[in-house]
C-alpha positions, 0 to 999 in steps of 0.5 A, a space after each residue: 715486540 711487547 709494544 707491537 703486540 700492544 699496538 695490534 691489540 689496541 688497533 683490534 679494539 678500535 676496529 668494529 666487531 663483525 657483530 657491530 657491523 651487522 647491527 649497524 647494517 640492520 639499522 641502516 636497512 631498517 631506516 631505509 625500509 621505514 623511509 621506503 614505507 612512509 609513502 605507502 602510509 600516506 597512500 593508505 591515509 589518502 585511500 581511507 579518506 577517499 573510501 570515507 567520502 565514497 561511503 558518505 555518498 553511498 549513504 546519501 544515495 541509500 537515504 534518498 532511494 526509499 523516497 524515490 521508490 516510495 514515490 513510485 508506489 503512490 497511485 490514484 484511483 477514481 470512483 463514483 457511487 452516489 453522493 461523494 460524502 459516503 465514499 469519501 468517509 469510507 476511504 478516509 477510514 482506510 488511511 491506516 491501511 495505506 490510503 494517503 489522501 481522499 479528494 471529492 470532486 466532480 468527474 466528467 466523461 461518464 457515458 449516457 449523460 453529459 452531467 458530471 458525477 460526484 466522485 472521489 480521487 483516492 491516493 494510496 500506497 500500492 506497497 501497503 494496500 492493493 487496488 483490489 483491496 480498495 475495490 472490496 470497500 467500493 463493492 460494499 458501498 455501491 448499488 451496481 444495479 442502478 444506472 440513474 443514481 444510487 440507493 435513494 440518491 436519484 439523478 444523473 449526478 449520482 450515477 456510479 462509475 469506475 475508472 481503471 488505470 491500465 489492462 491489469 486493473 481493468 481485468 481485475 475489476 471486470 473479473 470481479 464485476 462478473 463474479 458478483 453478477 454470477 453470484 446474484 448477491 445484488 439481486 436475483 436476475 439483476 444486471 450490474 450496469 456500473 461502467 468501467 472506464 479508462 482513467 483518469 476521468 475526462 476532467 476532475 474538478 475538486 470541491 472546495 476544501 471547506 466542503 471536504 469531510 462532509 459527512 463528519 462536518 454536516 451529518 444532518 444533511 445526510 441522515 436519510 441517505 445514510 440510513 438507507 445505505 446502512 440498511 442495504 449494507 446490513 442486508 448484504 454485508 452484515 451478519 445473522 445469528 441463527 439456529 441450525 438443526 435445533 442447535 443455536 449460537 451460529 453466526 454467519 457474515 455476509 450470508 448472501 455472499 456465496 458462490 462466485 462472490 466468495 472469489 471476490 471476498 475470499 476472507 469470508 470463507 475463513 470468517 464463516 469456517 465451520 458455520 452451517 449453510 443457511 439451508 434446511 432447518 434454519 431459524 434466524 434469531 438476530 443479527 444486523 442483516 435480519 
C-alpha cells in the first residue's frame, strides 16, 4: 500500500496543476491574439503612410493656391492725361501700395480725333489697392475741363481719357466725375469733358523701354510742363495756413474740395477735422496753395 501511495503521489506531481493549465492557456490565447493583431499593425502602418502622402499632396495644393488666387486679383487700368511721363511717375510711386507695373504707350479709340493719345497701363493687385483709390491719384493729376490737351500740353495727343472694365468701374468713375462736377472744384461753371470708355483701348502700343521713367531719366525735357502742373496741384490739392476770427495757426488741406468733392475724397474730412471753414473773418498767411 505504501508503494501504491507513492506511485499516486508521483503521478499527481507529474500532472500539471490547474493553475499551470490556466497559465498555459493564457499564453496560447495571448500568442493567438498577437498573431491576430499583427495584420492590423501592418494596416495601421499602411494607413499612416497613405495619410502622410495625402498630407504632402494637400500641402502642395495649399502652397500653389495663393499663387492662383493672387493671379486672379491682378488687374489692368488704362488712363490718359497729357504727357505720359507725369502719370507714369505718379503711379510708379504707388508700388508700395499695390501697383505692380506701369507701362507708357499710345492708346487709340478716343472719340473726336483719330490721333492716338499718350496713356499708361497700370497693373495692380486689387486685394491691396482698389480701383477707386487709384482713381483718386488720377483726379489730382488731370484737368478734366479740357478736351484738346492738358494744362499747357496742347494737342490731340495729350487729350485725357479713362477706360473702365465693366459696369462696376463705370458706375464708380461716372459717380465721382459727377460729384467733382457738382462741387465745381475744377472751376465754377466749367464742364468736365474727360470721356469714360470701355476697356481696353482699341489698341495700346507700349513705348520702347528706353523711354520709360522719362521724368526721372530726362527731367529737363519736362521742366516747364512740370512747373505748370505743380501750380495747378498746389491750388486745388495743396494746403493753406490761415487765421480765423483773429486766431491763427489753422491749416486746411485741399481747401477748394468741399460739398460733393468730399464724397470722392472722404479722407479730407478727417484731415481737416476741427479746422474752421474758409468763410467770414479769414486771413491767409501761407501754404502751398496760396
